[in-house]
C-alpha positions in Angstrom: 31.9 102.7 2.2 34.1 105.8 2.3 34.2 105.5 6.1 35.4 101.9 5.8 38.4 102.8 3.6 39.2 105.9 5.8 39.3 103.6 8.8 41.4 101.0 6.9 44.0 103.6 5.9 44.1 105.4 9.3 44.8 102.1 11.0 47.4 101.1 8.4 49.2 104.5 8.6 49.2 104.5 12.4 50.6 101.0 12.5 53.2 101.7 9.9 54.4 104.8 11.7 54.6 103.0 15.0 57.0 100.4 13.6 60.1 102.5 13.5 59.3 103.8 17.0 58.3 100.6 18.8 60.6 98.0 17.3 63.8 99.7 18.5 62.3 100.0 22.0 61.4 96.3 22.0 65.0 95.5 21.0 66.4 97.8 23.7 64.2 96.1 26.3 65.3 92.7 25.0 61.7 91.6 24.4 63.0 88.8 22.1 61.1 85.8 20.7 62.0 82.3 22.1 62.1 79.7 19.3 61.1 76.1 19.7 64.2 73.8 19.7 62.1 71.0 18.1 60.9 73.2 15.3 62.4 73.6 11.8 66.1 74.2 12.2 66.1 77.4 10.1 63.8 79.0 12.6 66.6 79.0 15.2 68.1 82.1 13.6 64.9 84.0 14.5 65.6 83.8 18.2 65.8 87.2 19.8 63.6 88.9 17.1 61.4 91.4 19.0 58.0 90.2 19.8 54.8 91.7 21.3 54.6 93.7 18.1 50.8 93.2 18.1 50.8 96.4 20.2 51.4 98.2 16.9 48.2 97.2 15.0 46.2 97.1 18.2 47.0 100.8 18.7 46.1 101.5 15.0 42.9 99.5 15.2 41.7 101.1 18.4 42.5 104.6 17.3 40.9 104.3 13.9 37.6 102.8 15.3 37.3 105.4 18.1 37.9 108.2 15.6 35.2 107.1 13.1 32.8 104.7 14.8 30.6 107.6 16.1 29.5 105.5 19.1 28.1 102.5 17.1 27.7 100.0 19.9 28.4 96.8 17.9 31.8 98.2 16.7 32.7 99.2 20.3 31.8 95.7 21.5 34.2 94.1 18.9 36.8 96.6 20.0 36.3 95.5 23.7 36.9 91.9 22.7 39.9 92.7 20.6 41.5 94.7 23.5 40.4 92.1 26.1 42.0 89.2 24.3 45.0 91.3 23.4 45.5 92.0 27.1 45.4 88.3 27.9 48.0 87.8 25.2 50.1 90.7 26.5 50.2 89.3 30.1 51.2 85.9 28.6 54.0 87.5 26.5 55.2 89.6 29.4 55.5 86.6 31.7 57.4 84.6 29.0 59.6 87.2 27.5 60.2 89.7 30.3 59.9 87.6 33.5 61.3 84.5 31.7 58.5 82.2 32.9 58.8 79.7 30.1 55.1 78.8 29.8 53.7 82.3 30.5 50.1 82.2 31.8 49.0 78.7 32.8 46.7 77.2 30.2 43.7 77.2 32.5 44.3 80.9 33.4 44.5 81.9 29.8 41.4 79.8 28.9 39.4 81.1 31.8 39.9 84.7 30.8 39.0 84.0 27.2 35.8 82.1 28.2 34.7 85.0 30.5 35.1 87.5 27.6 33.3 85.2 25.1 30.4 84.4 27.5 30.1 88.1 28.2 29.8 88.8 24.5 27.1 86.2 24.1 25.1 87.7 27.0 25.5 91.2 25.7 24.5 90.6 22.0 21.4 88.7 23.0 20.1 90.8 25.9 21.3 94.2 24.8 21.7 94.1 21.0 18.7 92.0 20.1 20.9 89.6 18.1 18.8 86.5 18.9 20.1 83.0 19.1 19.8 81.9 15.5 22.6 80.3 13.5 22.5 80.8 9.7 23.2 77.9 7.4 25.7 78.8 4.5 24.4 78.4 1.0 20.8 77.8 2.3 19.8 81.0 0.4 20.0 79.0 -2.8 17.2 76.7 -1.6 15.0 78.9 0.7 14.3 82.6 0.5 16.3 84.4 3.2 18.2 81.2 4.0 17.7 78.6 6.8 18.1 79.9 10.4 18.3 77.5 13.3 17.3 78.9 16.7 19.3 77.0 19.3 18.3 78.8 22.5 20.3 81.0 24.8 22.5 78.5 26.7 23.5 76.5 23.7 24.2 79.8 21.9 26.4 80.9 24.8 28.4 77.7 24.6 28.5 78.1 20.8 29.8 81.6 21.1 32.6 80.5 23.5 33.7 77.8 21.1 33.7 80.2 18.1 35.5 83.1 19.8 38.0 81.1 21.9 38.6 78.7 19.0 39.2 81.6 16.6 41.7 83.2 19.0 43.7 80.1 19.5 43.5 79.1 15.8 45.1 82.4 14.8 47.7 81.8 17.6 48.6 78.4 16.0 48.8 80.0 12.5 51.3 82.6 13.7 54.3 80.5 13.0 55.8 81.9 9.8 56.8 85.5 8.9 53.7 87.3 7.6 51.4 84.2 7.7 48.9 85.1 10.4 48.9 88.8 9.6 48.3 88.2 5.9 45.6 85.6 6.3 43.9 87.7 9.0 43.9 90.7 6.8 41.9 88.8 4.1 39.5 87.2 6.6 38.8 90.6 8.2 38.1 92.1 4.8 35.6 89.3 4.0 33.9 89.9 7.4 33.8 93.6 6.7 31.8 92.8 3.5 29.4 90.6 5.4 28.9 93.2 8.1 28.1 95.8 5.5 25.6 93.5 3.8 23.7 93.0 7.1 24.0 96.7 8.0 26.3 96.3 11.0 28.3 99.4 10.2 30.2 99.4 13.5 31.4 95.8 12.9 32.4 96.7 9.4 34.4 99.6 10.6 36.2 97.5 13.2 37.0 94.8 10.6 38.3 97.5 8.2 40.5 98.9 11.0 41.8 95.4 11.9 42.5 94.6 8.3 44.4 97.9 7.8 46.4 97.3 10.9 47.4 93.8 9.7 48.6 95.3 6.4 50.6 98.0 8.2 52.1 95.3 10.4 53.1 93.3 7.4 55.6 96.0 6.4 57.7 94.8 9.3 56.5 91.2 9.8 57.0 89.9 6.2 60.0 87.7 5.5 62.5 88.3 7.0 60.5 89.6 9.9 61.8 92.5 11.9 59.1 91.9 14.6 56.6 89.2 15.7 53.0 90.0 16.9 53.2 87.5 19.8 50.1 86.3 21.7 49.4 90.0 22.2 48.5 90.2 18.5 47.3 86.8 17.6 44.8 86.4 20.4 43.5 89.9 19.8 43.0 89.2 16.1 41.2 85.9 16.6 39.0 87.2 19.4 38.0 90.2 17.2 37.3 88.0 14.1 35.2 85.6 16.2 33.2 88.5 17.8 32.5 90.0 14.4 31.2 86.6 13.2 28.9 86.3 16.2 27.4 89.7 15.9 26.7 89.4 12.2 25.4 85.8 12.5 28.1 84.5 10.1 29.7 82.0 12.4 29.4 79.1 9.9 30.5 81.3 7.1 33.5 82.3 9.2 34.5 78.6 9.3 34.7 78.6 5.5 36.3 82.1 5.2 38.9 81.2 7.9 39.5 77.8 6.3 43.3 78.1 6.9 42.7 78.7 10.6 40.5 75.6 10.6 43.1 73.4 8.8 45.9 74.6 11.0 44.0 73.7 14.1 42.8 70.3 12.7 46.3 69.4 11.8 47.4 69.8 15.5 44.4 67.8 16.8 44.8 65.0 14.2 48.6 64.9 14.9 48.0 64.5 18.7 45.3 61.9 18.3 47.2 59.9 15.8 50.4 59.8 17.9 48.6 59.0 21.1 46.6 56.1 19.5 49.0 54.7 17.0 52.4 56.1 17.8 52.5 57.5 14.2 52.5 61.1 13.1 50.4 61.9 10.0 52.2 65.2 9.4 56.0 65.8 9.4 55.2 68.5 12.0 52.1 70.4 13.1 50.7 73.0 12.7 50.2 72.4 9.0 52.6 75.2 7.8 55.5 73.3 9.3 54.5 70.2 7.4 55.1 72.0 4.1 58.3 73.6 5.4 59.8 70.3 6.3 58.7 69.0 2.9 61.2 71.5 1.3 59.0 74.5 0.7 60.5 77.9 1.3 58.9 80.0 4.0 57.7 82.5 1.4 56.1 79.8 -0.7 54.1 78.4 2.2 52.9 81.9 3.2 52.0 83.0 -0.3 50.2 79.7 -0.9 48.2 80.1 2.3 47.3 83.7 1.4 46.0 82.5 -2.0 44.1 79.7 -0.4 42.5 82.2 2.0 41.4 84.3 -0.9 39.7 81.2 -2.3 38.1 80.4 1.0 36.9 83.9 1.4 35.3 83.9 -2.1 33.5 80.6 -1.3 32.3 81.9 2.1 30.9 85.1 0.6 29.2 83.1 -2.2 27.5 81.2 0.5 25.8 84.4 1.5 23.8 84.5 -1.7 20.1 84.8 -1.0 20.6 84.7 2.8 19.7 88.4 3.5 
């Protein structure tokens, strides 16, 4: 446990120290955020705010894990996924912000890279880490000793892994729409996954989640309202990929759906909005993702963010409660 908090604070401190160094450089290079013209009007004033700030907590996370992981393979695997997804996000940000290619990477290019990384993770954890292909049912420990585990076989498990990891990466990306929202929610979710990893004796995963959580907190010093820097796809894809990988390795994928309930709701709001508009011509939400619905309903940005943080604490508590009796 001492190592976990050491990693947490090392990542936090490195990220916090990088802020005053990196943010002026991002401004000088004019790596400014583009803002949707069809979004809430008050967001237009954020145009030009430095982006790609995910490099700050990526550096803190990687450094902290490498310093204290002591070669634990499962922690290094999570780190590989974090860096891999972060690299995809970095290329996307670079094309959009620096080369002014409005859409960045094509959707199929971005998705292909994510699928390859997630499929590689599935293969590695089954064939080299002995993870197996079981899925654990939340709250089943209340009814059966050790909980209920469903063995779905390798190929369905690979597809399942791709859905979880790629879905998590893009869900965090959708959530990253308000100052401090994605970073704060991700910090709480990573801490919950750290607890789960500790319970199942996956110390390397616990260390990587502690580092990611500390990095998110350090980033919040600069990303809270009014944000001095945004994480960009560089940060959001890295966070989501890392959270999904941690859930896969610890067999907590279905618990992750509960703990990351805000990510699920944000994603569902977009899906429901698209389906509703295409089938009926009506929008169920004022705007999607969900955080914009509340904004356009008159909530301040801080109120939305704080409410979603509190909701995440509740989701995390429920998800961890579902672990009772499972292991």
